C-alpha positions in Angstrom: -7.2 0.9 -11.1 -10.1 -0.3 -8.9 -7.8 -2.8 -7.2 -5.3 0.0 -6.3 -8.1 2.3 -5.0 -9.5 -0.6 -2.9 -6.0 -1.2 -1.6 -5.4 2.4 -0.6 -8.9 2.6 1.0 -8.4 -0.6 3.0 -5.1 0.5 4.3 -6.4 3.9 5.4 -9.8 2.8 6.6 -8.1 1.5 9.8 -7.2 5.1 10.6 -10.9 6.0 10.5 -11.8 3.0 12.7 -9.1 3.8 15.3 -10.7 7.2 15.9 -13.7 7.7 18.2 -17.0 7.8 16.3 -17.8 11.2 14.8 -14.4 12.7 15.6 -12.2 11.7 12.6 -10.2 14.7 11.4 -7.6 12.8 9.3 -4.2 11.6 10.2 -2.1 14.0 12.3 1.1 15.5 10.6 3.1 13.2 12.9 1.2 10.1 11.8 1.4 11.1 8.1 5.2 11.5 8.4 5.5 8.1 10.0 3.2 6.4 7.5 4.5 8.1 4.4 7.5 5.7 3.7 5.2 2.7 4.0 2.4 4.0 1.8 4.9 5.4 -0.8 6.4 1.9 -1.0 3.0 0.2 -1.4 2.0 2.8 -4.0 5.2 2.4 -6.0 4.8 -1.4 -6.0 1.3 -1.0 -7.3 2.5 1.5 -10.0 5.3 -0.8 -11.1 2.7 -3.5 -11.6 0.6 -1.0 -13.6 3.8 -0.2 -15.6 4.3 -3.8 -16.4 0.7 -4.4 -17.4 -0.3 -1.2 -19.1 2.7 0.6 -20.6 5.1 0.1 -23.4 8.0 0.4 -20.9 8.0 -3.0 -19.1 11.0 -3.9 -16.9 13.9 -5.8 -18.6 15.1 -9.1 -17.4 18.0 -7.3 -15.7 15.7 -5.0 -13.9 13.5 -8.0 -12.9 16.6 -9.7 -11.5 17.5 -6.7 -9.4 13.9 -6.1 -8.3 13.0 -9.7 -7.3 15.1 -9.8 -4.1 13.5 -6.6 -2.8 10.0 -7.9 -3.6 10.8 -11.2 -1.9 11.9 -9.2 1.2 8.6 -7.3 1.1 6.7 -10.5 0.8 8.4 -12.5 3.6 9.7 -10.0 6.1 7.9 -10.0 9.4 8.3 -6.2 9.4 10.6 -3.4 8.4 11.3 0.1 9.8 10.2 3.2 8.0 13.9 3.8 7.3 14.1 0.4 5.5 10.9 1.2 3.6 12.6 4.4 2.4 15.8 2.6 1.5 13.8 0.0 -0.5 11.8 2.7 -2.3 15.1 4.6 -3.2 16.6 1.5 -4.5 13.6 0.8 -6.7 13.4 4.3 -8.0 17.0 5.3 -8.3 18.8 2.1 -9.0 16.3 -0.1 -10.9 13.8 1.9 -12.8 14.8 4.0 -15.8 14.1 7.7 -16.1 11.4 6.9 -18.7 9.7 4.4 -16.4 9.8 6.9 -13.5 8.2 9.5 -15.7 5.4 7.1 -16.6 4.9 6.1 -12.9 4.9 9.8 -11.9 2.3 10.5 -14.6 0.1 7.7 -13.4 0.4 8.9 -9.8 -0.5 12.5 -10.8 -3.5 11.2 -12.7 -4.7 9.5 -9.5 -4.2 12.7 -7.5 -6.1 14.8 -10.1 -9.2 12.7 -9.7 -9.4 14.0 -6.2 -10.9 12.4 -3.2 -14.4 13.5 -4.1 -14.3 11.6 -7.5 -13.1 8.5 -5.7 -16.0 8.5 -3.2 -14.6 10.3 -0.2 -11.4 11.3 1.5 -10.0 7.7 1.4 -11.1 6.8 -2.1 -14.1 4.7 -1.2 -17.3 4.4 0.7 -17.3 5.1 4.4 -16.2 2.1 6.5 -19.1 -0.1 7.5 -21.1 0.9 4.4 -24.3 3.0 4.5 -25.8 1.4 7.6 -22.7 1.9 9.8 -22.1 -1.8 10.4 -18.5 -2.8 10.9 -16.5 -3.9 7.8 -16.2 -7.6 7.3 -13.1 -9.7 6.8 -12.9 -12.3 4.0 -14.2 -14.9 6.5 -17.3 -12.8 7.1 -16.3 -11.8 10.6 -15.6 -8.2 11.8 -11.9 -7.6 12.3 -10.8 -8.2 15.9 -9.4 -5.3 17.8 -5.6 -5.2 17.6 -5.1 -7.5 14.7 -3.9 -6.6 11.2 -6.5 -4.3 9.8 -8.2 -4.2 13.2 -9.5 -1.1 14.9 -6.6 -0.6 17.2 -4.7 -2.1 20.1 -1.1 -3.2 20.2 -1.3 -5.5 17.1 -2.8 -3.0 14.6 -0.3 -1.8 12.0 -1.1 1.9 12.4 -0.4 1.5 16.1 2.9 -0.2 15.3 3.9 2.5 12.9 3.2 5.2 15.5 5.2 3.3 18.1 8.1 3.0 15.6 7.8 -0.8 15.5 8.6 -2.8 12.3 5.6 -3.2 10.0 5.0 -5.2 6.8 2.2 -3.3 4.9 2.0 -6.2 2.5 1.5 -9.1 4.8 -0.8 -7.0 7.0 -3.2 -6.4 4.0 -4.4 -9.1 1.7 -5.0 -6.7 -1.2 -1.5 -5.3 -1.0 -0.1 -8.9 -0.8 -2.1 -9.9 -3.9 -0.6 -7.0 -5.9 2.9 -7.8 -4.6 2.4 -11.5 -5.5 1.3 -10.7 -9.0 4.3 -8.4 -9.6 6.6 -11.2 -8.2 5.2 -13.7 -10.7 5.6 -11.3 -13.6 9.2 -10.6 -12.7 10.0 -14.3 -12.2 8.5 -15.1 -15.6 11.1 -12.7 -17.2 13.9 -14.8 -15.7 12.8 -18.2 -17.1 
């Protein structure tokens, strides 16, 4: 659960960083609508992983066989449109998962929603970016993210800017935490086929 909250925080923190200091009001309705398919897909992947690890409703080998090509696409694609993100999500939810599995996933999602942002440490489910002293967040290599890069503050290369411009985005390759969850799910599904 901590991993999922960290993932959601890290994806949304870039929105905070892209705003002028002291002026963040949350994503606009337009931005939310454009981001929704991507975030729903990331959330569903993380919840399918939770389903596999923490429920008595794991995917069958047939489901794993159908899911793996989609997961591989998410892992290797340089980017996909919001329409493709919605198609992938629909395929996972309507064609692969059973009604019982969907009910379990929906229940887990609702549990997360019920905790509310205050219980998770703020609007985005974690401490404010930059910590208590306001220093910029650090990447895994110890450096502050560069403007414009994946997870960066803005510029043409940031994934929020790409989403707003309608450009293809891969929310998994652009975020190491999301990629780690995706890789773990891929390995679990591959093991079912051996």
